[in-house]
C-alpha positions as CSV (number, residue, x, y, z in Angstrom):
1,X,17.8,-45.8,-57.5
2,X,16.7,-49.6,-55.3
3,X,18.3,-52.6,-56.7
4,X,15.7,-54.8,-56.6
5,X,17.7,-57.6,-56.1
6,X,19.0,-56.3,-52.1
7,X,15.8,-57.5,-50.6
8,X,16.3,-61.5,-51.9
9,X,18.7,-63.9,-49.8
10,X,21.3,-66.1,-50.9
11,X,19.9,-69.4,-49.5
12,X,16.3,-68.4,-51.2
13,X,16.1,-67.3,-54.8
14,X,13.3,-64.8,-55.1
15,X,9.9,-64.3,-57.4
16,X,9.8,-60.7,-58.6
17,X,7.6,-58.9,-60.6
18,X,8.6,-55.6,-62.7
19,X,5.0,-54.4,-63.4
20,X,6.5,-52.6,-66.6
21,X,9.5,-52.2,-68.4
22,X,9.9,-48.7,-68.1
23,X,11.4,-50.3,-64.2
24,X,13.9,-52.7,-65.5
25,X,16.9,-50.1,-64.5
26,X,15.6,-51.4,-61.3
27,X,16.6,-55.1,-61.4
28,X,20.2,-56.4,-61.4
29,X,18.1,-58.6,-65.4
30,X,21.5,-60.6,-65.6
31,X,21.1,-62.8,-62.3
32,X,17.4,-63.5,-63.5
33,X,15.6,-66.6,-65.4
34,X,13.0,-63.8,-66.8
35,X,9.2,-64.5,-67.7
36,X,8.3,-61.9,-70.8
37,X,4.6,-61.7,-70.4
38,X,2.1,-59.7,-73.3
39,X,-0.8,-61.3,-72.9
40,X,-2.8,-59.0,-75.2
41,X,-1.3,-60.4,-77.7
42,X,2.2,-61.2,-78.5
43,X,3.5,-64.2,-76.4
44,X,0.3,-65.2,-76.3
45,X,0.4,-65.6,-80.2
46,X,4.4,-66.9,-80.4
47,X,3.5,-69.5,-78.2
48,X,0.3,-70.5,-79.8
49,X,3.0,-70.7,-83.5
50,X,5.6,-72.6,-81.6
51,X,3.1,-74.8,-80.0
52,X,2.1,-75.5,-83.6
53,X,5.2,-76.3,-85.4
54,X,6.8,-72.6,-86.6
55,X,10.4,-74.0,-86.3
56,X,11.7,-70.3,-85.2
57,X,10.1,-66.6,-84.2
58,X,12.2,-64.0,-84.2
59,X,12.0,-61.2,-82.0
60,X,13.2,-58.0,-83.6
61,X,12.5,-54.1,-81.5
62,X,12.1,-52.0,-85.2
63,X,9.1,-51.8,-87.8
64,X,12.4,-51.2,-90.2
65,X,14.3,-54.6,-88.4
66,X,11.4,-56.6,-89.8
67,X,11.5,-55.7,-93.3
68,X,14.9,-56.2,-93.4
69,X,14.6,-59.3,-93.3
70,X,13.4,-59.5,-97.1
71,X,16.4,-58.8,-98.6
72,X,17.5,-62.0,-96.9
73,X,15.5,-64.5,-98.7
74,X,11.6,-65.6,-99.2
75,X,12.0,-68.2,-96.5
76,X,10.6,-65.5,-93.8
77,X,7.2,-65.2,-92.9
78,X,7.3,-60.7,-91.3
79,X,5.2,-59.7,-89.1
80,X,4.2,-56.3,-87.8
81,X,2.1,-54.8,-85.0
82,X,1.7,-51.3,-84.3
83,X,-1.6,-50.1,-82.3
84,X,-3.3,-53.2,-82.4
85,X,-2.5,-53.2,-86.1
86,X,-0.8,-54.6,-88.8
87,X,1.5,-52.6,-90.8
88,X,1.3,-51.9,-94.3
89,X,3.2,-54.5,-96.3
90,X,3.8,-57.0,-94.1
91,X,2.1,-60.9,-94.2
92,X,0.5,-60.9,-90.8
93,X,0.7,-58.7,-87.6
94,X,0.3,-60.1,-83.6
95,X,-3.1,-61.8,-83.7
96,X,-3.5,-65.5,-82.6
97,X,-5.4,-66.1,-85.5
98,X,-2.3,-66.1,-88.2
99,X,0.0,-68.7,-86.3
100,X,-1.7,-71.7,-87.1
101,X,0.1,-74.6,-88.1
102,X,-1.2,-74.5,-91.7
103,X,0.4,-70.9,-91.8
104,X,3.7,-70.9,-89.8
105,X,4.7,-74.8,-89.0
106,X,7.9,-75.1,-90.6
107,X,8.3,-71.6,-90.6
108,X,10.3,-69.5,-88.9
109,X,8.8,-66.0,-88.1
110,X,10.1,-62.4,-87.6
111,X,8.2,-60.9,-85.4
112,X,7.9,-57.1,-84.1
113,X,5.1,-55.4,-81.6
114,X,4.0,-52.1,-80.0
115,X,5.2,-53.8,-76.6
116,X,5.9,-57.5,-76.1
117,X,9.1,-57.9,-78.0
118,X,10.0,-54.3,-76.3
119,X,10.1,-55.4,-72.9
120,X,12.2,-59.2,-74.5
121,X,15.0,-56.3,-75.7
122,X,15.2,-54.4,-73.1
123,X,15.4,-58.4,-71.0
124,X,18.1,-59.4,-72.9
125,X,21.0,-60.0,-70.8
126,X,19.1,-61.9,-68.8
127,X,20.0,-65.7,-67.5
128,X,17.4,-67.4,-69.6
129,X,14.3,-65.4,-71.1
130,X,11.1,-67.6,-71.9
131,X,7.2,-66.3,-72.6
132,X,4.5,-66.5,-70.5
133,X,0.5,-66.6,-71.7
134,X,-2.9,-68.5,-70.4
135,X,-1.9,-71.0,-72.9
136,X,0.7,-71.7,-71.2
137,X,0.6,-71.5,-67.9
138,X,0.5,-74.9,-66.2
139,X,3.7,-75.8,-68.4
140,X,5.7,-72.9,-67.7
141,X,4.6,-72.7,-63.9
142,X,5.8,-76.8,-63.6
143,X,9.0,-76.2,-65.4
144,X,9.5,-72.5,-62.9
145,X,9.4,-74.7,-60.4
146,X,12.3,-76.5,-60.7
147,X,13.9,-73.0,-61.5
148,X,16.2,-73.0,-58.4
149,X,17.1,-69.3,-59.6
150,X,16.1,-66.2,-59.3
151,X,12.8,-65.8,-60.9
152,X,11.2,-62.0,-62.7
153,X,7.8,-61.6,-63.8
154,X,8.1,-59.4,-67.0
155,X,4.8,-57.4,-67.5
156,X,5.0,-55.8,-71.1
157,X,2.3,-53.6,-70.3
158,X,1.6,-50.7,-73.2
159,X,4.1,-48.7,-73.7
160,X,6.0,-48.7,-71.1
161,X,2.7,-47.5,-69.0
162,X,1.2,-50.6,-66.5
163,X,-1.4,-52.9,-68.0
164,X,-3.9,-55.2,-65.8
165,X,-3.9,-57.8,-68.1
166,X,-0.1,-58.6,-68.3
167,X,-0.1,-57.8,-64.4
168,X,-2.5,-60.6,-63.5
169,X,-1.2,-63.4,-65.4
170,X,1.9,-62.8,-63.5
171,X,0.0,-63.2,-60.2
172,X,-1.5,-66.0,-62.0
173,X,2.1,-67.4,-62.1
174,X,2.8,-66.8,-58.5
175,X,-0.3,-68.3,-57.1
176,X,1.1,-71.1,-59.5
177,X,4.6,-70.8,-57.6
178,X,3.3,-70.9,-53.7
179,X,4.8,-73.6,-51.3
180,X,7.9,-73.5,-54.0
181,X,10.8,-72.1,-53.0
182,X,10.3,-68.8,-54.4
183,X,10.2,-65.7,-51.8
184,X,8.0,-63.0,-53.3
185,X,8.6,-59.0,-53.8
186,X,6.0,-57.2,-53.3
187,X,4.5,-56.2,-56.7
188,X,4.4,-60.0,-57.0
189,X,2.1,-60.6,-54.0
190,X,0.2,-57.8,-55.3
191,X,0.1,-59.1,-58.6
192,X,-1.1,-61.8,-56.7
193,X,-3.8,-60.4,-55.4
194,X,-5.5,-58.7,-58.3
195,X,-5.3,-62.6,-59.9
196,X,-7.6,-63.7,-56.3
197,X,-10.2,-60.6,-57.6
198,X,-10.3,-61.8,-61.0
199,X,-10.1,-65.6,-61.6
200,X,-13.4,-66.4,-61.2
201,X,-14.2,-64.7,-64.5
202,X,-11.1,-63.1,-66.3
203,X,-13.1,-61.9,-69.4
204,X,-15.3,-60.2,-67.5
205,X,-12.4,-58.6,-65.5
206,X,-10.2,-58.0,-68.3
207,X,-13.3,-56.3,-71.3
208,X,-12.3,-53.0,-68.6
209,X,-8.9,-53.4,-69.4
210,X,-7.8,-49.8,-71.9
211,X,-6.2,-52.3,-74.6
212,X,-8.5,-54.6,-74.5
213,X,-11.0,-51.9,-75.2
214,X,-8.5,-50.6,-78.3
215,X,-8.6,-54.3,-79.4
216,X,-13.0,-54.1,-78.6
217,X,-12.9,-50.5,-81.4
218,X,-10.8,-52.8,-84.0
219,X,-13.1,-55.5,-84.2
220,X,-10.8,-58.2,-83.1
221,X,-12.6,-59.5,-79.9
222,X,-12.0,-62.6,-81.0
223,X,-8.5,-62.3,-80.2
224,X,-9.2,-61.0,-76.7
225,X,-11.0,-64.8,-76.1
226,X,-8.7,-66.7,-77.7
227,X,-5.9,-65.0,-75.1
228,X,-7.3,-66.2,-72.3
229,X,-7.7,-69.6,-72.5
230,X,-6.0,-71.7,-69.8
231,X,-3.8,-74.6,-70.8
232,X,-4.2,-74.8,-74.6
233,X,-0.5,-75.3,-75.4
234,X,2.8,-76.9,-73.0
235,X,6.0,-75.5,-75.0
236,X,6.9,-73.0,-73.8
237,X,9.3,-70.2,-76.4
238,X,13.0,-70.0,-75.3
239,X,15.0,-67.3,-76.1
240,X,18.1,-69.3,-77.9
241,X,20.5,-66.3,-80.0
242,X,18.3,-64.6,-81.7
243,X,15.7,-66.7,-82.0
244,X,12.6,-68.1,-80.2
245,X,12.3,-72.1,-80.6
246,X,11.2,-74.0,-78.1
247,X,12.0,-75.2,-75.0
248,X,13.1,-79.2,-74.8
249,X,11.8,-80.3,-71.1
């Protein structure tokens, strides 16, 4: 097994892309600031919820963990998604339209999803974990440019498999960080090449993705379109303890 940090020099921080959570064991995660990416739809919805005044979002791995918060009082909103659908008995899933100000402002949401929260939990040994989406792309990249640390972009994928949308977004970050002090690895270069193919028509390019097709079959095409809005928000969710909150910059 090859440790990807071996390719990074001590004097020049690295910008690496982990194409699927299944590859995370190849990285010494504790040496990185991690950006977790789940474009369709977890990190998009979390970015939107934090922007809209959610006090915190607590990511958990399992549906049972989320349900257990019912015993802790009525102050929590419980959100659970599996295979693109809201789990029965929960307040909502991970559609961004469930994270509007009128629904989440001042509230704490407990969230479990198929892919995004899984990737986040596998990254918990990182120096710092933030979340990225097209919604907060430029704000996130401006912050990353100031981080003189190794950066690892973790694509949540689909059930530990590679997916296009997360990799493409990783490429968008690489694009904005060109010219910074960070040295890219091969997956980062590939992700950026993919972004170059798609950047002029994100919706058209991503319409052929497998997860896009899953969401279309569920009749929620509007979620797909919303997730591709660029720079709609400026908030950067950061993991502090067990909670995702707004990063102070």
